[in-house]
N, C-alpha and C positions, 0 to 999 in steps of 0.2 A: 280624534275626529268623532263628531257626533253622528248618529245615524237614525234615520226615520224610515218607516215603510208605509205605503199606501197603495190603493188600487190605481189611482190616477193622480199624476202630478201636473198641475197647471202652472206655467211660468208666465206670470203677468196678471194684474188685477184690474184690467179695464173691462169694458162691456163684453168683449169676446171671451176672455178668460173666465169671467164670473158667470156668464150665461152657460158656458160649457160645464163649469164646476157645479152649478146649481142643478142643472139637468141630470148630470151623472149621479150626483148625490141623491136626488129625488128618486132615481131608479135603482138605488140600493148600493152604490159604490162608495168606498172610502176615498175621500178626495182631500188633497192638500194643495193650497195655493201659495206660491212664493212670489214676491214682488221686489224688484230691484230698488225702487225708490222708497223713501221713508213714509210715503203716503200711498193710499190706494185710490183707484179711480181712473188712472191713465189719461189718455187723450179725451175719453168720455167726459171727465169732470170739467174739461175746458169747453166742451162742445155745446151746440144748441139743444141737445137732447131730443132731436127729432128723428123719427124712424119712418122710412118710406116702405110701406108694405101694401101692395095692391090687394084688394079684397078683404082688408081688415074689417073687423066688426064695427068700428067707429065710423068708417067710411060708408058702410052699408046703412047705418042709422042716419047718416046725412043725406041719403038718397043720391049718392055720387054716380050711380049707374055704371059702376065698374064691372068688369068681367075678366076672366082668365084670358079670353081671346084678345080683348083690348090691351091688357097689360103685356101679353106676349108680342103683339104687333108693335107696341110702343118700344119695348126693349129691343126688338129686332131692328127697328128703324134707328134707334139711338146708338146701338153698339156696332152696327154695320158688319164689317168683315171680322170683327172680334166677337161676334155673337157666340155665346157658350150655351148651346141648347140644353145640355144635361144640367148645368148649374142653374140656369134660369128656370127650367121646369121644376127643379127641386125647391128653389126659392119661392116660386108662385104657389106651390102646393103647401109647403110647410110654414111660410111666413104668417098667414092668418092664424094657423094653428098655434104657432109660437106665441103670438100676442095673447090669445085666449088662455093658453096654458100658464103664462107668467102672471096674468091678472088673476087667474083662479087659484093658483098654487103658491104664490109668493107675495111679497110686499110691493112688487112692481105694479104701477098703475099708469094708464095713459089717458090723455084727453084728446079730442079731435082738434084739428086746426082748419083754417081756411086756405092753406097753402095750395096754389095751383102747381101742377107739374112745371118744371122749368121751361119746357118747350110744348105747351099745351096745343099749339097749332100743328104739331107733328102727328101723324096718324097713330091713333091709340092713346094720345095724351088726354088728360082730364084737367078740369078747372078746380076740382076739389076732391078730397076723400082719401088720397093715398098716403098723406103725411100725418102722422100722429106724434104727440108730444108727451114726454114724461110729466106726470102730475107733480106739482110742487110738493116739497117734503120738509118737515121740521127735523133737522138733523140732531136735535136733542134725543130723538129716538135711537141714535147710535150709542148713547151713553158715553162711556169713557173713550170709545173708539171714534167719537166725533173729531178728536184732535188728529186722527190719522187720515181723514178725508181730504183729498187735494182741494185747496181753495180754488175758486173760479179765477179765470184769467183777469189779472188786476186791471188791465186797460179797458175792459168792457163792463166794469162795475162803477158805481158812483159811491165813493167812500165805503167801498166794500159791499154795497147793496147790489144784488143781482136783478136784472130785468128779465122778465119772461120772454121766451122766443116768440110768443104769441104777439102778433101785430097789435091786437087790441090793448094789451098792457102798455106797449111803447107809445101808443097814441096819447095816452094820458100825460106822459112826460113831455111830449112835444107841444101839447095844448095847455100846459099848466098855467100860462099867463093869459090864456084866452077863454078859459072855461072854468066856471065855478065847480062843476062836477069833477073835472080833472084836477083842479087845485086841491079839492078835498081828498081825492084818491091819493095823490102824491104826498100830501101832508100826513095822511094815515100811515103810508108806507115808510116815510122818513122817521116818524116818531117811533114806530115799531122797531125799525132798524137801529136807531140810536139806543133804544133800551137794550136790544140784544148785544150791541157792542159794549155797553157798560157792564152787562152781566157775564158775557161769554167771550168778549174780545174778538168776535166774528159774528157775521150774520147767521142766524140759525134757520131762517125761512128761505130755503134755497129753491131754485128753479132750474129749468133747462137741463144741461148735461150733468150739473152738480146733483140735481135731484135724482136723475137716472142712476148715477154712480152710487149715491147714498142708498137708494132703494135696493139695488143689487147687492150691496155690501150687507145691508140689514137682512136680506133674504139668505145670504150665505151664512152669516153668523147665526141666524135662527136655526139653521140646519146643522150647526156644529162644525162647519168647515173652517179649519184654521187658515188664517191669512197672515203669513209671515212677511212683514214689510222690512225694508232694509236688508233683503236677502237675495242678492243677485246670483243667478245661475252662471257657472263658469264653463261647464263641460257636460255634454251628454255622455251617458254610460251605455255601452252595448255589449251584448254577449251572444254569440252564435248568430249574428246577423239581425238581432232584435234589440231595440232600445229598451233598456231596463231601468233607467232612472237618470239622475243628474248629480253632479257635484255643485254645491253652492257655498256661499260664504254667509255666515250668520254671526254677527257680533265679533267679527275678526277671526272666527274659527271656521274650519272646514266642516261642511255638513254634507253627508252622503244620504241621498234620498232614493230609495228603491221603489219602483212603481211596477206593480204586477200587471196592470192592463195597458198602461201607456203613458207617454209624456206629451203634453199639449203645449205648443209654442204659441204664446199670446203676448209677445214682447212689444207690439205697437208699431212695427214697420221700421223703415230706415230713414226717417226725415232728418236725422242729425248724423248720419253716416257720410261724412264729407267725401270719402273716397268713392262710395257708390253714387253719391249725388253728381259727381263729376262725370260719371259714366251715364247716368240716367237723365239728368235735367239739361235741356239744350242751352238755357241761359247761363247755367253754371259752366258748361263746357266752353263757352266763348268768353268766360271771364267775368260774368255778371254776379251780382250778389244775390243770395237767397237767405231769407230770414224767417224761419218757421215759428209759429206760435205754439206748436205742440210741445209736450214735455221734453226736456233735454235728454231724458233717459231713453227715448225712442231712437236708439243709435244703431239699429241693425243687428242686435244680439241674436235674435231668432234666426235670421237669415244666415249668419255666420255659423251658428251651431248646426243648422240643418245642412249647410254646404260641407261641413267637416265630415258628414256621413254620406256624401254623394248626392244630396238633394239638388233640384233644379231651381235656381233663382235667376230668372231671365228678365232682362230689360227689353220688352217687346212692344210696349205701347207708346204711341206718339205723345200721349199725356200720361206719364207714369205716376202722377200724383193728383190729388184734388187741389187744384191751384187756388190760392187765396191772395189777392192783392193786400199788402200790409204796409203800414208806415212804422218807422222806428221812433219810439217815444223815449227821449232821454230821461233817465231815472236818477242821474247824479253819479259821480264817481266813474264816469266812462261807461256806465251800464245802460243798456237799452232793453225795452220790452216791446213786443210786437202789438200793434193795433190792427185787428182785422177789419177791413172796410166792408162791413155787412149791410149798412143802411144808407150812408150819406150819398152814395152814387145814384140812388134811385130818386133823390129829391130834386124838385124843379129848381133850376138856377145853378146846378153844379154840373160842370163838364170836366172831362179828362183829356189832357193833351200830352203829346210827346215833347221831347226837347225841341223839336222843330216848330212847336206851337200848334200842330195839327191834331184834330181829333182822329181817332183810329177805330172806334167801335161804338156800339150802343152801350152807354154807361149803365143802363138799367137792366142789362142781361145778368145772368148769375155770376157769382164771383169766379167760378171755374171758367166760364166762357170769356169773361173779361180778361182773366189771367192768360188764357190760351191766345187771345187776340193780341195781348201786349207782348207775349213772347214772340209771336209771328211778326208783329210790327217792328220789333227791334232786331230782327235778323240782320246779321252783318255788323252789328254794333257790339261794343264791349259791355256797355251798360244797358240793362233792361229796366226801364223806369218810366213812370208817367207822373203828371202833376194834376191833382184835383184843384179846380179853380172856381171861385165864386165871388160875388160882391158882398158888400157889408150887410145888406138886408138879409141875404140868404144865410150868411154865417150866424147872424143873430137869431134867425128863426129855427134853423136846423142843426147848427154846428157844422164842423168839418173835421172828420177823423177824431182824434182825441180832444180837439177843441170843442168845448160844450157850447150850447146855445146861450143867448142872453138869459139872465143877467150875469152869467159866470164870466169872470175876467179872463183875458187872453194874454196879459202882459208877460207872464213867465214863459209861455210857449213861444212868444215872439223873441224873447231874450235868449232862450236856449236853442233856437234854430229849428224847432219843429214846425212852427207856423211862419209863413212868409207874408209880408204885407207891402203893398205899393199904392201910392195915391192914384197912379195911372197904371194901365196895363203894361206900358213900356217900363215903368219903374219896377213893377212886379217881375217882369221878364228879366230885367237886369239882375235882380236879387236872387233869382232862382236858376239862372243860366238858360232859360227858355229863349228861343228866337223871338224877338219883340215883334218884328213884322209879321211873322207867321201867326203869333197869338192874336194880334190885333185883327188880322184878316179873318181868322177863324171865328172870333167873337162877332164880327160884323155879319159874316155869312150865317152863323148860327141864329143870330137875333132876327134875321129876316123872317124865318119861319116861326121862331119861338114866340114872337109877339102874338101869333095866332094859335099857339099851342101845338106847333108842328116841328118835328125834327126831319127836315128834308133830306138829310144825309144818311141817317141810320134808322129812322123809323121808331125812335124811342117812344115808349108808351102805347104801342100798338098791340101788345099781348096782355093777357090777364096777369101773367107773372110780373111783367114790367110794372104794372100799376099796383100790384099788391103791397109793395113796400114803399110806395111813393106817398104823396099827400093827397088823399081823396078830396080834401076841401079846396084844392087848387084846380080850377077848371079853365079851359076845356080839357087839358091834358095834365094829369097829376104828376107826370114826370118831367114836364118841359115848361120852363119860364126863361125869359131873356136875362142876359147878364146886364144889370143896370149900372147905376152910377157907382163910382169908387167911394172909399178905397176898396182895393181888391185883395183877395187872400188866396194862398195856395199851400198845399201839403204834398210833399214828395212821397210817392208810392212805389214800392218795389215788390218783388215776388216772394211769396211764402206758400205754405201748403197746409191743408187740414189733415194730412195723412197720405200714405203712399197707396197707389193702385197696383203697381207691379209688386210681385213678391214671390213667396214660395209656391211652387206648383203642387196642387193637391188633387185628390179624387173628390168627388162630390161630398163624401162624408168627412173630408178633412185629412185623409191619410197623405202624408208627405210622399211625393214621388221622386224616385231616383232618376238618374240620367237615362236609364232603360225604360222609364215610364212605369215601373213597377213600384208598388207601395213599399216604403221602408217600414218594416214591422215595428209596431209599438210607438211610432212617431206621428204626431198630428200637428196641424197648424190652423189657427183661427184668427179672427180680427184682421188688423192691417198687416200681420205677418203673412197671411194667405193672399194670393193673387185675387183681385176683385173680379166679379162677374160683369162689371159695368164697362169693360173694354176701354177704359181711359176716358169715359164720358161721364156726365153728371146730369142724369135725367130729372131729378127732383130733390126737394129738401128731405134729407135723411137717407140718401142712397148708400151711405157708409154704414150707419148704425142699423138700418133695417136688415140688410144681408148679414152683418156681423152677428147680431143676436140670433137670426134665423139659422145660420150655419153653426153657431155655437150650440144651439138646441139640437140640430141634426147630429153633430159630432158627439155631444154628450149621450144621446140615445144610442148611437152606434157603439160607443165604448161600453155601454151597459147591455149590449146584445140585442137592442131593438132596431128593427129595419135593417138587418144585416144584408138584405137583398138589394139595398139602394146603392148602386154604383154608377159609374159614368154611363153605361148603356142602359141599365135598368131604370134610372130616374126618368128618362124620357118615355120609356115604354109604360111605366107605371102611371104617369100623369096624363099621358095622351088620351 
């Protein structure tokens, strides 16, 4: 058996684990990071790389008009009965500080976005300023470790090229056939990417969550923090009621790691723990399918290890995960990859219907809200699914799911069953299993208002967030256009998630709590292993990564002996 010693052992190399490791190391501790997968970056590397941090320095520069009181009001309204006063107070205090600290002390950099809060009409909500984005990064800066960075999710790239989560970047790709400026922009991006593929066999100019993961890894390596990939933790070690380290596997051999200060669980949550999903997800309990785009390694290891020492991992939220509607893209050989429906639902001329052919929600609401509405709409049914439907013109202009806009061909997606086509709505319904009469009636009713830019049933396009990811060139409503002449197209959409909200119960500083609500000495949890402060809601772009990095920063400081007075009671008193 091999043996290593450190002050702090971090299990997991996503944003939560790396933020904790970097902070602890910067405050003088000896830190070791181990990662189950052969690559680092976790779910972060697949994500949009957006952080929701009220009061951040970039929002202030935008003149967002944010304040602690507004943010507190918004979160109180959003989380309702699940409002976590101590956790929210700590987040609002330390979030802006975390952003400035990482930008000042590490390779992590952010840029502002124009994202509105997801519910800007709710008290305390804002139209701009709270969501920031990881700045793009050239991963050649990782040197030989570039090969260990998790690639972006394949289905949301184009020949491996990443799109920035910024709406401005994406507009050029949608306008490539209608604007010389966009054509030149896209041409430059493509030529640069093809050169990178020829030289490095992958794109080196990364954006979004891949850029955030790469910047965090670069920062950790600059500090001399070892990151052992392909090294899964198997068991926590304890002595005298205190966690003292862990047993792991490294290269097929057992590795004993002794941690003097503590062990931090950052294993990514339980998105692929089927047993826990059956307990937590309502659509899975009733027999429905769930297909998560997050890494397969997020299988609940942290929760199981914590429970083995008496920790509390409760399923208490109505929405225990960040819901993401996805479609299953056939990759050959019976394999499928998830396509997250992040953009198409907002575009004019696209509607979502149930098997009955009826619409059930505002398709331009956030992915989490649409997912929650779909789960509710399919109550009492085995299958939880919807179909996104559009006409030929809309498909050519915006694409639909994994099907790209014109001039990209669609033949292979029609043949492999991903994309459905019908000359008439009735024919499309027959091929998808949708009720034909219901679909035809829905389109007729929808078109009555859509020709005037109105969604008379669900008010689509009436909020700044609805309009943000739509088509501003389409007026009078950038989210609404009638379903025109055929042929018609559809993609089947089922439920996935971007990560779990329920998780290990902790103190504000991340100490894992036992059944008696007392801290288990030496054991901490961060990232999606830790229960979210958002109460099962999704208030804005980046509400996962913003708190994840903030509480990683708080936990790292606590491990180093900074802010020892910050606890469940003291947080509220100190911030108020």
